[in-house]
C-alpha positions in Angstrom: 4.7 8.1 -37.0 4.5 11.9 -37.2 7.4 12.2 -34.8 10.0 10.4 -36.9 11.6 10.8 -40.3 13.2 7.9 -42.2 16.0 8.0 -44.7 16.8 4.9 -46.8 20.4 4.7 -47.9 21.6 2.3 -50.5 24.3 2.0 -53.1 28.1 1.7 -53.4 29.9 4.2 -51.3 27.0 4.8 -48.9 29.1 4.1 -45.7 31.9 6.4 -46.9 29.4 9.2 -47.4 27.9 8.6 -44.0 31.3 8.5 -42.4 31.4 12.2 -43.2 28.4 12.8 -40.8 29.2 10.3 -38.0 32.0 8.5 -36.5 30.0 5.2 -36.2 31.9 2.1 -37.4 29.8 0.6 -40.3 32.2 -2.4 -40.9 30.5 -5.8 -40.9 32.3 -6.9 -37.8 31.0 -4.0 -35.8 27.6 -3.5 -37.4 26.2 -6.9 -38.4 23.3 -7.4 -40.8 19.9 -7.2 -39.2 21.1 -5.2 -36.3 20.2 -1.8 -34.8 22.4 1.0 -33.5 21.8 4.4 -32.0 24.4 7.2 -32.6 24.7 10.8 -33.7 24.7 11.8 -37.3 25.5 15.5 -38.0 25.0 16.1 -34.2 21.4 14.7 -34.2 20.5 11.4 -32.3 19.5 8.8 -34.9 18.8 5.1 -35.1 20.4 3.0 -37.8 18.9 -0.2 -39.0 21.2 -2.5 -41.0 18.9 -4.3 -43.4 21.7 -6.0 -45.5 21.2 -4.3 -48.9 20.1 -1.0 -47.4 20.4 1.1 -44.3 17.3 2.7 -42.7 17.9 5.8 -40.6 15.3 7.1 -38.2 15.5 10.5 -36.6 13.3 13.2 -35.0 11.1 14.9 -37.8 12.1 18.3 -36.5 15.6 17.8 -37.9 14.3 16.6 -41.4 15.4 19.7 -43.4 18.7 20.0 -41.5 19.6 16.3 -42.2 18.6 16.4 -45.8 21.0 19.3 -46.3 23.8 17.5 -44.5 23.3 14.4 -46.6 23.3 16.4 -49.8 26.4 18.2 -48.7 28.1 14.8 -47.8 27.4 13.5 -51.3 28.7 16.5 -53.1 32.0 16.7 -51.3 
């Protein structure tokens, strides 16, 4: 859809990086595989899809550049 942007997050340490941007609990007991959660990431309302080997994040497209920058900053620090 033109209204949404999707980010696919994979790899070792992904949740530790995302924890810099959100206070969401990514532990398996709280966010089970094949479930969906809605929370704030870098102060933007996003939907998280736990697909097991990867995480799909959906946010409003108007925040695309802002979120890309925040994700890059989280990786580099």
